[in-house]
N, C-alpha and C positions, 0 to 999 in steps of 0.2 A: 940536760939532754935526756936523760929517762924519762922525764916528767913530758917532756913534748911527744916521746915515743910512745908512753901511756896515754895521753889523750888521743893521740892519731888512732891508736889500736882502739880504743873506746868509740870513737868517732866512726872508725869503719865497721865496728859490730853492729852499733845502731844504725847504719844505712843498710848493712846485709838485713837483719833483723826485718828492717822496713821494706825493703825492697821484695824481701819473702814472703811479706804479708802480701804485700801489694799483687804479686804473681799469683797467691793461692786466691785472692778475692777475685782476680781476673778470669781466672779458669772455672770459677763457679757462675761469674756471670755470662762466660761463653757457653756453659751447659746451660744456664737457664734459657738464654736466646735460641739455643739450638733446638731446646724442646719445644719452645714457643713456635720457632718456624716450622718444625715438623707438624705438631697438631694444625698451625695453620694450611700446611700445605695438603694434611689429608682432608680438612674442611673444603678445601679447594678441589680437590679430586672428586670430593662427595657432589659437589655443586654441579663441577662439570657434568657428572655422570648423571645429575636428574637432569639437566639442561638437555641432552642429548636422548634422554628416554623421554622429555616431555615434546621436542621439536618433533622426534618420528610419530607421538600420538596425534599431535597437532596436525602433521601431513596426512595420516591414515583417515581425519576427520575432515580431510580437504577444506581446514581453515587458512587464511594467509598466515605465513612463515613469519616467526618473530625476527626482529632485527637480533643478529650475532653478538653483538655487545651494547651496552647501556649508549642511548643516543645522548650527543653532548648537548649541552641546553643551547638552544637559539641567543644568539646576540641581539641584544635590545635596537629595535630600530631607534633611528639618530630624530631628535626632537624636530619640530618644525622650525625652531630656531635655527639650530646646528644644519640642518637641510638648506634652509634660505642662505647663510652662509656658504655653505659649499657649491651654490649654486651661483652666486654671486662674487667669487673667487675671481681674481685677475685670470684674463686668458681663458675662462670658462665660457662656454656658449649658455645664451638664455633659454631656457625651457621652461614651458609653463609648468607648474606644480601640478602634481595628480590630483585630481579631485574627487577620488572614491570615498574618502574620507568625508568629504561633504556631504555625498549624494546618500552615503549611509546612516546618517542621523535621522531623517525622516523615517525610514524604515524602520531604525532601533527604536523610537519612540512608541511603533506600534504595540509592541507587546506591553510595554507599561500601560498604553491606555485600555489594552483588552483585561489585563490583571483590576485597573481601578473598575473598569465597569462589572468585572464580576465581584469584586469586593462590595460593590454597590447593591447587587442583585443577590448577595449571598442572606443577608438580613432577612431580605423578603422572603425567600425560602423556607429559612429557619423557622420564621414566625407561622408559615403557613402549616408547618409539622405538628404543633400542638393539635390544632384543629383536625389534622386527617387523624391524629391519635384518638381525639375525642370519637370521631365518627365510626371509627374501627371498635372501640369500647361499646359505642350505643348499638354496634351491629352485632355484636356477640353474645352469645345465648344467655351468658350469665348478667348480663345488663337488668334484665328481669323485664324487657319489653313484652315477650313472650310467655303469656301464663301468668300464674301468679307471680308474687313477689317472695323473695327468700323469707322475708319476716311472716307471710300468711304461712309459708312451707312449714317453718319452724315451730310457730302456735299450733298447727294443727298436728304438727307429730306429736308434741307434748301433751296435747289432749288427749290422744291416742294411746299412748303408755299408761302402763299402771305401775311402774316403778321409775325411779328418777335416772336421766339419763346425761350423759358427761357429752361435752362438747363434740368429741371424736365419734362417740358414738351415734349422735344427732346426724354428724358430717356423714358418717357413711352409710346409715340408712337412707338420706336424702340423695346421696348420689346413686345407690343402687334403685331409688324411686324416678330418679330423673339423671339418665344417664346422659341426656343430652345438654346438661347445664354444666357450666365449670362451679365448684362448690368447694371451696376452701373453709380449712377447718379453724382458720384465725378470723374470717368473716363470719362465721355461724358464732364463734365464740362472743364475738364485738354484739351480734343481733340479739344473743344471749342475755347479755348484760344489758342491752337496751330495753329489754321486755322486763328484768327485774326493776330496772329504774322506773319503770312504770305499773310497776303493778300486775303486769299481765304474765309473769313467772316468779317462780320461787325459784333460791339458791342454797341449796345445802352443801357442807365440806367435811368432809373424813380425811385426816390427814393432810395430805396435799393434794388430794383428787376433789375436784369440785362436780356438784352433781346439779340438772336441774329440772323443775318439775312444772307441772301447770299449775294456776293459783288454789284450785280445790284439790289438789292430790298431797295426802301429809303423810304419805310412807318416807321413810329416813330411807338414805342413801345406802346401797349395797356394796361391799367389799369389791372394788375395781382397780383396774390398773389405772394411774393419773392420766389426764388428757395431755 
């Protein structure tokens, strides 16, 4: 008899502890859910306030009012087979099917043909662009059609100098003498190197600086900044 009472007491204590633990977990879960609801309610309040402000701004700007609530998704239109089945149902009146879809097809194909025509004409326009660029380059002052060529100007400038000159110095002098022309340092350096290759100019180097002189000039390069 005492064993049964002891077993019943232990079982009661076990259930009591389990119920107490479940109640504690339940309360914590309620607190968590309550906190989340409060946070969501606060976010909803902010969104509603922003919506009211935006509606007032929209009305002040004279724009069309926005819907108060998100519009529901429109129901899909029945397929042609389903529509035909509904029309031929017993007891239903025979009504001709609308021809709006069929009549809209030719009009819908026109933009496609227009796009294809534009696609066919686009390569031709792109092919004509290089010729226009070449014409612009040939008409520019730097093309050398008006006045002496750049190589002649570079040779003349070197022959007039008593000391070696760097490509940057030659470029600066030519820009000052010919402001109507577009003269770049890279082009002048390439021209000088071409003259050196044809023995029409001499090249000397001091450190990282390169200097050029006329063929009959034997003066060494002075200290100058690198070009």
